[in-house]
Every structure is written in C-alpha cells, then in structure tokens.
matplotlib code that plots the C-alpha trace (Angstrom):
import matplotlib.pyplot as plt

x = [0.0, 1.5, 1.4, -1.5, -3.6, -2.5, -3.4, -6.9, -7.4, -6.4, -8.6, -11.6, -11.0, -10.7, -13.9, -15.8, -17.4, -17.1, -13.4, -11.5, -9.1, -8.1, -5.3, -2.4, -0.4, 3.3, 5.6, 8.0, 6.6, 9.3, 7.8, 4.2, 3.5, 0.1, 1.3, -0.9, -0.4, -3.3, -4.3, -3.1, 0.2, 0.9, 0.5, 2.2, 5.2, 5.3, 5.2, 7.8, 10.1, 9.5, 9.5, 9.5, 6.1, 3.4, 1.0, -2.1, -1.5, -0.9, -4.1, -6.0, -4.7, -5.4, -9.0, -9.4, -7.8, -9.6, -13.2, -15.7, -17.4, -20.7]
y = [0.0, 3.3, 6.5, 8.0, 4.9, 4.7, 8.3, 7.8, 4.7, 6.5, 9.5, 7.2, 5.7, 9.2, 10.3, 7.1, 7.6, 3.9, 4.3, 6.1, 8.4, 11.2, 13.7, 13.2, 15.6, 16.2, 18.3, 19.3, 22.7, 23.0, 20.1, 20.5, 24.2, 23.5, 20.5, 18.1, 15.5, 14.1, 10.5, 10.3, 11.9, 9.6, 6.5, 7.8, 8.8, 5.3, 3.6, 5.9, 5.1, 1.4, 0.7, -3.1, -3.2, -4.7, -1.9, -4.0, -6.0, -2.8, -1.2, -4.4, -4.5, -0.8, -1.3, -4.1, -2.1, 1.2, 0.1, 1.3, -1.5, -1.6]
z = [0.0, -1.0, 1.1, -0.8, -0.3, 3.3, 3.9, 2.4, 4.5, 7.7, 6.7, 6.2, 9.7, 11.2, 9.6, 10.7, 14.1, 14.9, 15.4, 18.3, 16.4, 18.7, 18.3, 20.7, 22.9, 22.0, 24.2, 21.4, 20.3, 17.6, 15.6, 16.8, 17.6, 19.0, 21.0, 19.1, 16.3, 14.3, 14.2, 10.5, 11.2, 14.2, 12.1, 9.0, 11.1, 12.6, 9.3, 7.8, 10.7, 10.3, 6.6, 6.9, 8.6, 6.4, 6.1, 5.3, 8.5, 10.4, 9.2, 9.9, 13.5, 13.9, 12.9, 15.4, 18.2, 17.6, 16.8, 19.5, 21.3, 22.9]

ax = plt.figure().add_subplot(projection="3d")
ax.plot(x, y, z, "-o")
ax.set_aspect("equal")
plt.show()
C-alpha cells in the first residue's frame, strides 16, 4: 500500500465515528507548535520510521484495536 492509499485509509478511519481516532499531545513545540499531532500523522510517522512493517496487517490490527465496542 503506497502512502497516498494509506493516507486515504487513515482519513476514512478518522472520519468514521465507529473508530476512536483522537489527536495526541506532543511536548515538542518546535515540531508541533500547537502541541498536538493528528491520528493520521501519528500512524504515517510510525510507518515511515518502520518501513519493513506490512501496512495491510498494520491497518487491519489498527481497525481491530480502535473500533468502538458496545
């Protein structure tokens, strides 16, 4: 899965209310001036840092982990 497809998949998850996709706090104000990083940027940064990760398995696991239950 290329980065464009990955971004579209993460965007669809972020837009879907059945997933928990919150922004996160980051203390480094140089990189994140508002001290927040979006759901999409969190996962893209992780996958860029770990290029050997199978993105289809990563997304599948992410969907399982973040789906709201109940």
